[in-house]
C-alpha positions in Angstrom: 0.2 -0.5 -0.1 2.6 2.4 0.7 4.4 1.8 -2.5 0.8 2.6 -4.1 1.2 6.2 -2.7 4.6 6.6 -3.6 4.2 5.9 -6.8 0.8 7.6 -7.5 2.4 11.2 -6.3 5.5 10.7 -8.7 7.4 11.6 -5.7 9.8 9.2 -4.5 11.4 11.3 -1.2 8.2 10.4 0.5 9.3 7.9 3.3 7.2 5.0 4.0 7.4 5.3 8.1 5.5 7.9 7.6 2.0 6.5 6.0 0.3 3.9 8.0 -3.0 2.2 7.9 -5.9 1.9 11.1 -8.7 0.1 11.7 -11.8 2.1 11.4 -12.3 2.3 15.6 -14.8 -0.5 16.7 -15.2 -2.3 13.9 -13.5 -5.8 12.9 -13.7 -5.0 9.3 -14.6 -1.8 7.5 -12.8 0.7 5.4 -9.3 1.3 6.4 -8.1 4.6 7.7 -5.0 6.0 6.2 -2.6 7.7 8.2 0.1 10.3 7.2 2.0 12.1 8.7 5.3 14.5 8.9 7.5 14.1 5.5 4.8 12.8 3.6 1.9 14.8 5.2 4.0 17.9 3.9 4.6 16.6 0.5 1.0 14.6 0.1 -1.4 17.2 1.5 0.7 20.8 1.1 2.9 20.4 -1.9 1.1 18.3 -4.4 -2.6 19.5 -2.7 -3.9 16.2 -2.0 -7.1 15.8 0.4 -8.4 12.2 0.7 -6.8 9.0 0.4 -8.9 6.2 -0.9 -7.2 2.8 -0.3 -7.9 -0.7 -1.3 -5.9 -4.1 -0.4 -6.6 -7.6 -0.9 -4.6 -10.7 -0.3 -4.8 -14.4 -1.0 -2.2 -16.8 0.0 1.5 -15.4 -0.2 -0.2 -12.5 -2.7 -1.5 -9.3 -1.9 -2.3 -6.3 -4.4 -2.9 -2.5 -2.9 -5.0 0.1 -5.1 -5.1 3.8 -4.0 -6.8 7.0 -5.4 -5.2 9.9 -4.5 -8.1 13.2 -4.5 -7.1 16.4 -4.9 
């Protein structure tokens, strides 16, 4: 998922530790909440004007895929 964010933004200087997902509070399933902090926040939100992150993650055994849309 983090690599998908970097590729969607076109900014390779975004570092992975500044981004993470957390579950929606009080629910075991549902839409993941995407969190950006520090350098990633500055680049994505302030420099590129990203207002929304839409993330979809799927996995099957040893394979996984992430799809990301950045909303301006």
